[in-house]
C-alpha positions in Angstrom: 21.9 9.1 -10.7 24.0 11.8 -9.6 27.0 13.6 -8.8 28.8 12.6 -5.1 28.3 15.8 -2.7 30.6 17.3 -0.9 29.8 20.2 1.1 27.8 19.9 4.6 24.1 19.1 5.5 23.4 21.9 7.7 20.6 20.6 10.1 18.6 23.5 12.5 17.5 22.7 15.3 19.6 20.3 18.2 15.8 18.5 20.1 15.5 15.2 19.6 14.5 15.6 15.9 17.2 17.4 14.5 20.0 15.3 16.4 18.5 12.1 15.8 18.7 13.4 11.7 22.3 14.5 12.3 23.1 10.9 14.2 21.6 9.5 11.1 23.2 11.4 8.6 26.5 10.9 10.5 26.5 7.2 10.6 27.0 7.8 7.3 30.0 9.2 7.0 27.9 12.4 6.0 29.5 16.0 6.7 27.5 17.3 9.2 26.4 20.9 11.0 23.9 21.6 13.9 22.9 25.1 14.0 21.1 25.7 17.6 19.9 28.9 18.7 19.7 28.1 22.6 23.2 28.8 24.0 22.8 25.2 25.4 19.9 21.7 24.8 16.8 22.8 25.8 15.0 22.0 29.2 12.0 21.2 27.6 9.0 19.4 30.0 6.5 18.3 27.8 7.1 15.1 25.2 8.7 12.1 26.6 6.8 8.7 25.9 8.3 6.6 23.3 6.4 4.0 21.2 8.0 0.3 20.6 8.6 1.3 16.6 10.1 4.4 17.8 12.7 2.5 20.3 13.3 0.2 17.1 14.3 3.0 14.9 16.9 4.3 17.6 18.4 0.7 19.0 20.9 0.8 16.4 22.6 3.8 17.4 22.7 3.1 21.5 19.7 5.5 22.1 17.2 3.2 23.0 19.8 1.2 25.7 20.7 4.3 27.0 17.1 5.6 27.5 16.2 2.3 29.6 19.1 2.6 32.4 16.4 5.5 33.6 13.5 5.7 31.7 9.9 4.1 32.8 9.0 0.8 31.1 5.0 1.3 30.5 3.4 -2.6 29.6 -0.5 -1.1 30.5 -2.3 2.0 29.7 -5.7 3.2 30.3 -8.3 4.9 28.8 -11.2 5.7 31.8 -13.2 8.1 33.4 -12.3 10.2 36.5 -14.5 7.6 38.9 -13.0 4.7 38.1 -16.1 2.5 37.4 -14.9 2.5 33.9 -11.4 1.6 32.7 -10.3 0.0 29.4 -6.9 -1.3 30.1 -4.3 -2.3 27.3 -2.0 -4.3 27.6 1.1 -3.9 24.9 2.0 -7.3 25.8 -0.7 -8.3 22.8 2.7 -7.2 20.7 5.5 -9.4 22.0 5.2 -11.0 18.9 5.9 -7.9 16.8 8.2 -5.7 18.4 11.4 -6.3 21.0 10.1 -3.3 22.6 6.3 -4.3 23.8 5.8 -1.3 26.0 5.9 2.4 26.2 8.9 3.7 27.8 9.2 7.2 29.7 11.8 9.7 29.9 11.9 13.2 29.7 12.5 14.9 26.2 15.6 16.8 28.0 16.8 13.7 29.0 17.2 11.8 25.7 19.1 15.2 23.6 21.9 14.7 25.8 22.3 11.1 24.6 21.6 11.2 21.2 24.1 14.7 21.6 26.7 12.7 23.5 26.5 9.7 20.7 26.6 12.1 18.0 30.0 13.9 19.8 31.7 10.4 20.5 31.4 8.7 17.6 30.5 10.7 14.7 32.6 14.1 13.3 29.4 15.7 13.7 29.4 19.9 14.4 26.8 20.7 17.1 26.9 24.8 16.8 25.2 26.4 19.6 24.2 30.1 19.8 23.4 30.0 16.3 20.2 31.2 14.7 19.2 30.8 11.3 18.9 34.1 9.7 17.7 33.7 6.3 19.3 31.2 3.3 19.4 31.6 -0.3 19.0 28.6 -2.9 21.8 27.6 -5.5 21.6 25.1 -8.6 24.0 22.8 -6.3 24.3 24.1 -2.8 22.4 26.5 -0.7 23.7 29.2 1.7 22.7 29.2 5.1 22.8 32.8 7.0 23.6 32.4 10.8 23.6 34.6 13.2 26.0 34.2 16.1 25.1 36.5 18.8 25.3 40.0 16.8 27.9 39.1 14.5 26.6 37.2 11.0 28.5 33.9 9.7 27.3 32.1 5.9 27.7 28.3 5.5 27.7 27.0 1.9 25.7 23.7 2.5 24.3 20.6 0.4 21.4 20.8 2.3 19.1 22.4 4.6 17.0 20.4 6.8 14.5 22.6 9.1 14.3 21.0 12.4 13.6 23.8 14.6 10.2 23.5 15.8 6.5 24.9 15.8 8.2 28.3 14.7 10.8 27.5 12.5 12.3 30.1 11.1 13.2 27.5 8.3 9.7 26.9 7.1 8.9 30.1 7.6 11.8 31.9 4.7 10.3 29.1 2.8 6.8 30.5 2.9 5.4 27.2 3.1 1.6 27.4 4.6 0.8 25.7 8.1 -2.0 24.4 7.0 -4.3 23.7 10.1 -5.8 25.2 13.3 -5.4 26.5 17.1 -7.9 24.6 20.1 -9.2 26.8 21.5 -8.0 25.7 25.0 -3.7 26.2 26.1 -2.8 22.9 28.0 -1.7 23.3 31.3 0.8 20.6 32.7 1.4 19.8 36.1 4.2 17.4 38.4 3.6 16.5 41.4 5.5 13.9 43.7 2.2 12.6 44.7 2.1 8.7 43.9 -1.4 8.5 41.5 -0.8 4.7 41.2 -2.6 3.3 44.3 -5.4 5.4 43.3 -6.0 2.5 40.2 -3.9 4.8 37.3 -1.9 3.2 35.4 1.9 5.4 34.3 -0.2 7.0 31.2 -3.2 7.2 31.4 -6.1 8.8 29.0 -9.0 10.1 31.7 -12.8 11.1 29.8 -14.5 13.9 32.3 -17.0 15.6 30.7 -16.2 18.9 33.3 -12.3 18.7 32.7 -10.4 15.5 31.3 -6.8 14.9 32.2 -3.8 12.7 31.0 -1.2 11.2 33.2 2.3 10.3 32.3 4.6 9.0 34.2 8.0 10.2 34.6 11.3 9.2 36.5 12.4 12.3 37.3 16.1 12.6 38.7 15.1 9.0 40.3 12.5 7.1 42.4 9.5 7.7 43.1 9.5 9.9 40.0 7.2 12.3 39.1 3.9 12.0 37.6 2.5 14.7 35.3 -0.7 15.8 35.3 -1.9 17.4 31.6 -6.0 19.8 31.9 -7.4 22.0 29.4 -7.2 25.4 30.5 -9.4 28.3 29.5 -7.7 31.4 26.9 -9.4 33.7 28.7 -6.9 33.5 31.7 -3.9 34.8 32.3 -0.4 32.8 32.3 -0.8 33.8 36.0 -4.3 32.9 37.0 -4.0 29.6 35.4 -0.9 28.8 37.0 -1.8 30.4 40.6 -1.1 28.0 43.5 -5.0 28.3 44.7 -6.2 27.4 41.4 -3.3 24.6 40.3 -4.3 23.0 44.0 -8.3 22.9 43.5 -7.6 21.1 39.8 -5.9 18.2 41.0 -8.1 17.9 44.8 -11.1 17.9 41.8 -9.2 15.1 40.0 -8.0 13.5 43.1 -9.2 14.5 46.2 -7.2 13.7 48.6 -5.8 14.6 52.4 -3.5 17.9 52.5 -2.3 19.9 49.8 -0.3 18.7 47.1 3.7 18.9 46.2 4.3 20.3 42.9 7.4 20.2 41.6 6.7 22.0 37.9 3.7 23.6 36.4 4.0 24.9 32.5 1.6 26.1 30.0 1.3 26.0 26.4 -1.0 26.5 23.0 -1.6 23.4 21.1 -1.9 23.2 17.0 -2.9 20.3 14.8 -0.9 21.5 11.8 1.2 20.5 8.2 3.3 22.3 6.2 2.2 21.9 2.5 5.6 21.9 1.3 8.2 19.8 3.2 10.8 19.9 0.3 11.6 22.2 -1.7 14.9 22.6 -3.7 17.5 22.3 -1.0 15.6 22.4 2.0 13.8 20.0 3.6 11.2 19.8 6.4 11.1 17.0 9.9 9.4 17.0 13.1 7.6 20.0 14.8 8.8 22.4 11.5 6.6 20.0 9.1 3.9 19.3 11.4 2.2 19.6 15.2 -0.3 17.7 17.0 -1.7 17.6 20.1 -0.2 15.4 22.9 -2.8 12.7 23.2 -1.4 9.7 22.1 2.2 10.6 22.7 2.4 10.8 18.7 4.2 13.5 18.4 8.2 13.2 19.7 7.6 10.1 17.9 6.5 11.0 14.9 9.4 13.1 14.5 11.9 10.7 15.2 10.5 8.8 12.4 11.0 11.7 9.8 14.1 12.0 10.4 15.2 8.4 9.7 13.6 8.3 7.2 15.3 11.4 5.6 18.4 10.7 6.3 18.2 6.7 4.9 16.6 8.9 1.4 19.0 11.9 1.8 22.5 9.8 2.1 21.4 7.7 -1.1 21.1 11.4 -2.9 24.6 12.3 -1.2 26.4 9.5 -2.1 24.7 10.0 -5.8 23.1 6.6 -5.8 19.4 8.5 -6.7 18.4 11.3 -8.3 16.4 14.6 -5.6 13.4 13.2 -6.2 14.0 10.3 -4.2 13.1 13.4 -1.1 9.7 13.4 -2.5 9.4 9.7 -1.2 10.3 10.8 1.9 7.6 13.8 1.8 4.9 11.2 0.4 5.8 8.6 3.1 6.1 10.7 5.6 3.2 13.1 4.6 0.7 10.6 4.4 1.7 9.1 8.1 1.4 12.4 9.8 -1.9 13.0 8.1 -3.6 9.9 8.4 -2.3 8.7 11.4 -0.8 11.3 13.6 -3.6 13.9 13.0 -6.7 11.9 12.9 -5.9 10.1 15.6 -4.4 13.1 18.3 -8.1 14.8 17.3 -9.8 11.5 18.0 -8.4 10.7 21.2 -9.4 15.1 22.4 -12.6 14.6 21.3 -12.9 11.6 23.1 -11.9 13.4 26.0 -13.8 16.1 26.0 -17.2 14.6 25.1 -20.0 16.2 27.5 -22.6 14.2 26.9 -22.8 11.7 29.6 -24.7 9.3 27.3 -21.9 9.5 24.3 -19.2 9.1 27.1 -20.6 6.4 28.4 -20.8 4.7 25.6 -17.6 5.6 24.1 -16.2 4.5 27.6 -17.8 0.8 27.6 -16.8 0.1 23.9 -13.4 0.8 24.5 -13.5 -1.6 27.3 -14.5 -4.0 25.2 -11.8 -3.7 22.6 -10.1 -3.8 25.7 -10.8 -7.0 27.0 -11.6 -9.0 23.7 -7.5 -9.9 23.1 -7.9 -9.8 19.3 -9.5 -6.4 19.2 -6.9 -5.1 21.7 -4.1 -6.1 19.4 -5.7 -4.3 16.9 -6.4 -1.7 18.5 -2.8 -1.4 19.6 -1.3 -1.7 16.2 -2.1 1.3 15.6 -1.8 3.1 18.5 1.6 2.2 18.6 2.1 3.6 15.4 3.4 0.5 13.9 0.3 -0.1 11.5 1.1 3.8 10.6 4.3 3.2 9.4 3.8 -0.1 7.6 1.1 1.9 5.2 3.7 4.9 5.0 6.5 2.7 4.3 4.5 1.0 1.4 4.1 4.1 -0.5 6.1 4.1 -3.3 
């Protein structure tokens, strides 16, 4: 056993992973300081689909109940072709005996972080300091000195531990000098949000659409209220400039090819982002740890990235709490790395890559066979249940948490 710590834990990044980690630590009466480079919580339009075990993990903190006030329940989701003659529709109700949340919940990330932040402020003594960018850190035997750029002035904090939850471009990871192994996909992702209701066209609020010309993924989000927004994700060539990809005529053409309709689409938002499949080589070096996008990145097909970041945060906070109180030594944190790295590599990376390859298959015969196999799986309750236990991350979590 080790002596009880007294210095604060510093969490870099006030995204969903960082705030979840801070809340899970602060609930253990551990002093926490969250440093966020931006002047306020960010308005991220990408992630927003939550799997059953993620809702279970967040429920004790009051987050899940608050999310249900505006989130959209998605009990059924599809893998299908655009024409609609091959549709594998999966019913999450098959998992009602293993989870109190037999559905996905859709709520934009920028609506979840304020919930986390509000609970953190009201119920704990944790601090969140905006406009504070980590400039570097120096490790010592019993603490880590964190240097901060506070809008042109320099501050320092002597922290017991530093947790990098500062995203895919993580300063903490870069300062550690650890490799970020993997690759960047050769195309960008275009996200288009429309008010046009896609349900009458046969789409569930979450659907993955295979097409030999241009695949797509659909996520219905609540936005500011009914009728909500349908967010459609398309691949986009890196040979085109952002302005060319976002040009109204081009976006309209993509939407009309996807679902032809009379008159133009009303487009509320559109954005572009690059997509990576990467995993950091080291997640725990001395008194510095990584979690969420700072530790791993994946494409969004399957809605695993944000969920796995929440899983990282809660796993890490539980183990770090024991170390902080002197109930365990720091080797317990290596178990965090073993468990969460296993889940990342064996589940998140593998399944998200598989999903993308399924949707972008260009051979019509192969695509047809793939979809027919999925239709058979979806129509067989036993096979569908097994499939859902994997795609909801339930099986992956169980396997990772069994690692000693």
